[in-house]
C-alpha positions as CSV (number, residue, x, y, z in Angstrom):
1,X,28.5,121.4,173.9
2,X,30.0,124.4,174.0
3,X,30.6,123.6,177.7
4,X,31.7,120.0,176.9
5,X,34.5,121.3,174.2
6,X,36.0,124.2,176.4
7,X,36.1,122.9,179.8
8,X,36.6,119.1,179.4
9,X,38.3,118.2,176.1
10,X,41.7,118.2,177.7
11,X,40.0,116.7,180.5
12,X,38.2,113.4,178.9
13,X,41.9,113.1,175.9
14,X,44.0,113.5,177.9
15,X,43.0,111.9,182.1
16,X,40.8,109.8,180.8
17,X,41.7,108.6,176.9
18,X,45.3,108.3,178.1
19,X,46.6,110.5,175.4
20,X,49.4,112.4,175.3
21,X,49.7,116.4,176.1
22,X,48.8,118.8,173.3
23,X,48.4,122.0,173.9
24,X,45.1,122.3,171.7
25,X,43.8,120.5,173.7
26,X,43.8,123.1,176.3
27,X,41.5,126.1,175.0
28,X,41.2,129.3,176.9
29,X,38.3,129.1,179.3
30,X,35.5,131.7,178.1
31,X,33.8,133.6,181.0
32,X,30.8,132.4,182.8
33,X,30.4,129.6,180.7
34,X,29.5,127.6,183.0
35,X,27.2,129.8,184.3
36,X,25.7,130.7,181.1
37,X,25.3,127.6,179.5
38,X,23.1,126.1,183.3
39,X,20.6,128.9,182.3
40,X,20.4,128.3,178.9
41,X,19.7,124.7,179.8
42,X,16.6,126.2,182.7
43,X,15.2,128.2,180.2
44,X,15.1,125.2,177.5
45,X,13.8,122.5,180.1
46,X,11.2,125.3,181.4
47,X,9.5,126.2,177.9
48,X,9.5,122.0,177.1
49,X,7.3,121.1,180.7
50,X,5.6,124.4,180.3
51,X,6.6,126.1,182.8
52,X,7.3,129.2,180.9
53,X,6.7,130.0,177.6
54,X,8.6,130.1,174.8
55,X,10.5,133.8,174.3
56,X,9.4,135.1,171.3
57,X,12.0,138.2,171.4
58,X,15.5,137.9,170.9
59,X,16.4,141.0,172.8
60,X,14.4,139.5,176.4
61,X,16.2,135.9,176.3
62,X,19.9,137.9,175.1
63,X,19.0,139.6,178.3
64,X,18.1,136.8,180.6
65,X,21.9,135.3,179.9
66,X,24.1,138.1,179.4
67,X,22.7,140.4,181.7
68,X,25.8,141.7,183.5
69,X,25.3,141.5,187.2
70,X,25.0,137.9,186.9
71,X,26.9,136.6,183.4
72,X,30.0,135.8,184.9
73,X,29.8,134.3,188.4
74,X,26.1,133.7,188.7
75,X,23.6,133.1,190.4
76,X,22.5,131.0,188.1
77,X,19.0,132.1,186.5
78,X,15.6,130.8,185.9
79,X,13.7,132.5,183.3
80,X,11.0,133.2,185.8
81,X,13.5,135.0,187.5
82,X,13.8,137.8,185.4
83,X,12.3,137.7,182.0
84,X,9.4,138.8,183.7
85,X,11.2,141.8,185.1
86,X,12.2,143.3,181.6
87,X,8.2,143.3,181.0
88,X,6.7,145.3,183.8
89,X,7.3,149.2,183.9
90,X,10.1,150.1,186.6
91,X,10.5,153.2,188.3
92,X,13.3,154.3,190.5
93,X,12.8,152.7,193.8
94,X,15.2,154.9,196.4
95,X,14.7,152.5,199.1
96,X,16.3,149.7,196.8
97,X,19.0,152.2,195.5
98,X,20.4,152.6,198.7
99,X,20.0,148.9,199.8
100,X,21.2,147.7,196.7
101,X,24.6,150.3,196.7
102,X,24.5,148.9,200.9
103,X,25.0,145.4,199.4
104,X,27.2,145.8,196.7
105,X,29.6,147.6,199.9
106,X,28.9,144.4,201.5
107,X,30.1,141.9,198.8
108,X,33.3,144.0,198.2
109,X,34.0,144.0,202.0
110,X,33.6,140.2,202.0
111,X,36.0,140.1,198.7
112,X,38.8,142.2,199.5
113,X,39.2,142.7,203.7
114,X,38.6,138.9,203.9
115,X,38.8,136.2,201.8
116,X,42.1,138.3,199.2
117,X,43.8,138.7,203.3
118,X,43.0,134.7,204.0
119,X,44.6,134.2,200.5
120,X,47.5,135.0,201.3
121,X,48.0,132.6,204.4
122,X,46.1,130.1,202.3
123,X,48.0,129.9,198.9
124,X,51.8,128.8,200.4
125,X,49.9,125.6,201.9
126,X,48.1,124.3,198.7
127,X,50.7,124.9,196.8
128,X,54.2,123.5,199.0
129,X,51.9,120.5,199.5
130,X,51.9,121.4,203.3
131,X,55.4,119.8,203.9
132,X,56.8,122.2,205.3
133,X,54.0,123.9,207.5
134,X,53.0,122.6,210.9
135,X,49.7,120.9,211.8
136,X,48.3,123.3,213.3
137,X,49.0,126.3,210.1
138,X,47.6,123.2,207.9
139,X,44.2,122.8,209.6
140,X,44.1,126.1,210.3
141,X,44.6,126.9,206.1
142,X,41.8,124.0,205.9
143,X,39.3,126.2,207.8
144,X,40.6,129.5,206.1
145,X,39.4,128.2,202.6
146,X,36.8,127.3,203.3
147,X,35.7,130.8,204.9
148,X,37.9,132.4,201.9
149,X,36.0,130.6,199.7
150,X,32.5,131.6,200.7
151,X,33.6,135.0,201.4
152,X,34.7,135.4,197.4
153,X,32.1,133.9,196.0
154,X,29.4,135.0,198.8
155,X,30.9,138.3,197.7
156,X,30.5,138.7,194.5
157,X,27.0,137.0,195.1
158,X,26.2,140.4,197.3
159,X,27.5,142.4,194.5
160,X,26.4,141.1,191.7
161,X,22.6,141.4,193.6
162,X,23.3,144.9,194.6
163,X,24.3,146.3,191.4
164,X,20.7,144.2,189.8
165,X,18.9,146.3,192.7
166,X,20.9,149.8,191.7
167,X,19.4,149.1,188.5
168,X,15.9,148.2,189.5
169,X,15.7,144.3,189.4
170,X,15.9,142.0,191.8
171,X,17.8,138.8,191.5
172,X,17.4,135.6,194.4
173,X,19.7,134.7,197.1
174,X,23.0,132.3,196.6
175,X,23.5,131.6,199.9
176,X,22.0,131.5,203.2
177,X,24.0,131.2,206.2
178,X,25.8,128.4,205.2
179,X,27.9,127.5,208.2
180,X,24.7,127.6,210.2
181,X,24.0,124.5,208.6
182,X,23.0,121.4,210.6
183,X,23.2,118.7,208.7
184,X,24.9,118.3,205.1
185,X,21.3,118.2,203.2
186,X,21.1,121.2,205.4
187,X,23.9,123.0,204.1
188,X,23.2,122.3,200.1
189,X,19.3,123.9,200.9
190,X,22.0,126.9,201.9
191,X,25.2,127.0,199.4
192,X,25.0,128.3,196.7
193,X,21.6,128.2,196.1
194,X,20.9,128.5,191.6
195,X,23.7,125.4,191.3
196,X,22.0,123.8,194.4
197,X,18.2,124.3,193.5
198,X,19.5,123.8,190.2
199,X,20.7,120.2,190.3
200,X,17.7,119.2,192.1
201,X,15.2,120.1,190.3
202,X,16.6,119.0,186.5
203,X,18.8,116.1,187.9
204,X,17.9,114.9,191.3
205,X,13.9,114.8,190.4
206,X,13.7,113.5,187.5
207,X,16.2,110.8,188.2
208,X,13.6,109.9,191.3
209,X,14.4,111.4,194.1
210,X,13.5,110.1,197.3
211,X,9.8,108.7,195.8
212,X,11.3,105.2,194.7
213,X,13.2,104.1,198.0
214,X,16.4,104.9,199.5
215,X,18.1,102.7,197.1
216,X,17.1,105.1,194.0
217,X,17.2,108.0,196.2
218,X,21.2,107.1,196.5
219,X,22.2,106.9,193.0
220,X,19.9,109.7,192.1
221,X,21.9,111.2,195.0
222,X,25.7,110.2,193.8
223,X,25.3,111.1,189.9
224,X,24.1,114.7,191.1
225,X,26.7,115.4,193.4
226,X,29.3,114.0,190.9
227,X,28.1,116.2,188.3
228,X,28.4,119.0,190.5
229,X,31.9,118.3,190.6
230,X,32.6,118.0,187.5
231,X,30.7,121.1,187.1
232,X,33.0,122.7,188.9
233,X,36.1,121.2,187.5
234,X,37.4,118.9,184.7
235,X,40.1,117.1,186.9
236,X,40.3,114.1,189.8
237,X,40.1,116.5,192.4
238,X,36.7,117.9,191.6
239,X,35.1,114.1,191.1
240,X,36.7,112.3,194.3
241,X,34.7,115.8,195.9
242,X,31.7,115.0,194.3
243,X,32.1,111.7,195.8
244,X,33.0,113.2,199.0
245,X,29.4,115.0,198.6
246,X,27.7,112.5,197.9
247,X,29.0,109.4,200.5
248,X,28.3,112.4,203.0
249,X,24.7,113.2,201.8
250,X,23.8,109.3,201.8
251,X,25.6,108.8,205.5
252,X,23.1,111.8,206.9
253,X,20.1,110.2,205.1
254,X,21.2,106.7,206.5
255,X,21.1,108.2,209.9
256,X,18.2,110.1,209.9
257,X,15.9,107.4,208.5
258,X,16.8,105.2,212.0
259,X,16.0,106.7,215.8
260,X,19.2,108.8,216.0
261,X,19.0,111.3,219.5
262,X,19.2,114.3,218.4
263,X,22.7,116.5,219.0
264,X,22.6,119.6,220.6
265,X,22.4,122.7,217.5
266,X,26.1,124.2,217.8
267,X,27.6,120.6,218.0
268,X,25.9,119.9,214.6
269,X,26.9,123.3,212.9
270,X,30.2,122.5,214.3
271,X,30.4,118.7,213.5
272,X,28.9,120.0,209.9
273,X,30.9,122.4,209.1
274,X,34.3,119.7,210.0
275,X,32.4,117.8,207.1
276,X,32.1,120.8,204.6
277,X,36.1,122.1,205.7
278,X,37.7,119.2,205.0
279,X,35.9,118.6,201.7
280,X,36.9,121.8,200.6
281,X,40.9,119.7,200.2
282,X,40.0,118.2,197.3
283,X,37.9,121.3,195.8
284,X,41.4,123.8,196.8
285,X,44.3,120.8,195.9
286,X,46.4,120.7,192.9
287,X,46.2,117.0,193.2
288,X,44.4,114.1,194.0
289,X,48.1,112.9,196.7
290,X,48.6,117.2,197.6
291,X,45.0,117.1,198.7
292,X,46.1,113.6,200.8
293,X,48.7,114.8,202.3
294,X,47.4,118.0,203.4
295,X,44.4,115.9,204.9
296,X,46.9,113.6,207.0
297,X,49.0,116.3,208.4
298,X,46.4,118.5,209.5
299,X,44.7,116.0,211.2
300,X,48.2,115.5,213.3
301,X,46.5,118.6,215.0
302,X,43.5,117.0,217.4
303,X,46.1,114.5,218.8
304,X,45.4,114.8,221.8
305,X,49.8,114.9,222.9
306,X,49.9,117.5,220.1
307,X,50.2,121.4,221.0
308,X,51.0,124.4,218.8
309,X,54.2,126.2,220.0
310,X,54.3,130.0,220.6
311,X,56.1,130.9,217.4
312,X,53.1,128.9,215.7
313,X,50.4,130.6,217.1
314,X,52.2,134.6,217.1
315,X,52.4,133.6,213.1
316,X,48.8,132.4,212.9
317,X,47.5,135.4,214.7
318,X,46.1,137.4,211.8
319,X,44.4,134.4,210.2
320,X,43.0,133.8,213.2
321,X,41.5,137.4,213.7
322,X,40.2,137.4,210.3
323,X,38.3,133.3,211.5
324,X,37.6,134.4,214.6
325,X,35.9,137.7,213.1
326,X,34.1,135.9,210.1
327,X,32.1,133.8,213.1
328,X,31.6,136.4,215.2
329,X,29.3,137.9,212.0
330,X,28.1,135.1,210.4
331,X,24.9,135.2,211.8
332,X,24.1,138.7,210.7
333,X,25.2,137.5,207.1
334,X,21.6,138.0,206.8
335,X,20.1,140.1,203.9
336,X,16.9,140.7,205.6
337,X,18.4,141.2,208.4
338,X,20.7,143.5,207.4
339,X,18.0,145.5,205.5
340,X,15.9,145.9,208.2
341,X,19.2,147.3,210.5
342,X,20.2,149.8,207.3
343,X,17.2,151.7,207.1
344,X,16.6,151.7,211.0
345,X,20.0,153.6,211.1
346,X,20.0,157.1,210.5
347,X,21.2,158.3,207.5
348,X,23.8,160.4,207.9
349,X,25.6,157.2,210.5
350,X,24.9,155.0,208.0
351,X,26.1,156.6,205.7
352,X,29.9,157.2,207.4
353,X,30.3,153.7,207.8
354,X,30.0,152.7,203.9
355,X,32.2,155.9,203.0
356,X,34.2,154.2,205.5
357,X,34.3,151.1,204.4
358,X,34.8,152.0,200.6
359,X,37.8,154.1,202.1
360,X,39.3,150.7,204.0
361,X,39.0,149.1,201.1
362,X,40.7,151.6,198.6
363,X,42.9,151.4,201.0
364,X,44.1,147.7,201.1
365,X,43.9,147.5,197.6
366,X,45.8,149.4,196.1
367,X,48.3,148.8,198.5
368,X,49.7,145.5,196.7
369,X,47.5,143.9,199.7
370,X,45.0,142.7,197.7
371,X,45.5,141.0,194.6
372,X,43.4,137.7,193.9
373,X,40.6,136.8,191.1
374,X,37.2,135.6,191.9
375,X,37.3,131.9,192.2
376,X,34.3,131.4,190.7
377,X,35.8,133.1,187.1
378,X,37.7,130.1,187.1
379,X,34.3,127.8,186.6
């Protein structure tokens, strides 16, 4: 009920019921209310199902919900993820703390050096509806936002996991190189994993999942993705984003049922990224009409006779460089791979790199080039 009141009261009253706008319906949204609510629902359902015993100690249950690294923007935790760790005796693990510090640094770099810098290019495009920008810039803005939201959210998650490790706790990973997905189904196994698995276990599977025929599965997917869209925000654009993904997932499943030739892996990755990136237009836009305008204008960049001018290319050099840097390094964004590389690198060299990254982050964040809050703080 608190989640419904704080997050959806104005949407229901004004957008659905058509009542006049009133300030009292626009109450402030408490930080992390969506993540806290879903964590508590997971606890209640797991106890009801017998997956986890009733926790009699209020301090342990409170610690599950309010453990500060994850409380504001996830990952969404199940009771088995954390409460057993509270009950075990812990000793300081130097190697895990070292990796935790490096992981925190990685998240900070994603946020400050990538997400915030791309935001400066993206903000004018979406705030003006793309009207004064060339098709090439609008298309680049769409791709850049897909990278920004990933770097922003996975950056926060890396910092949360790193802070927890330095305290002696392990939180579940939330991303697994999602832009290397070969299908939309694969994407949702890699993107915001704690939310995807929550929706799967507590909504999709209880509605029948894939056990009661393709038609029932399509209904379960549609309802699950609608809830996912509304979870992210109370607005028609988020609802359309959920519908968009449910339709794309159903098409993905339908094609998988036939004898469709397997596409080359690279082609599958590129096509999947296009579907995801263009879907994020509805996620980022302020209203449905703005989203459609940006969508249609960006498509003009694919016209055979369209070529960006020299001036357009020069104005996009910096965001193009950041986008290129992201795709060149995305395959390395793997915790197991990075941890192995870190531990195999001599400490003086690894320490110098980490200190250099902190100095770079400090310099950028203190010269006014980075002033964006975390995107998922709004959810």
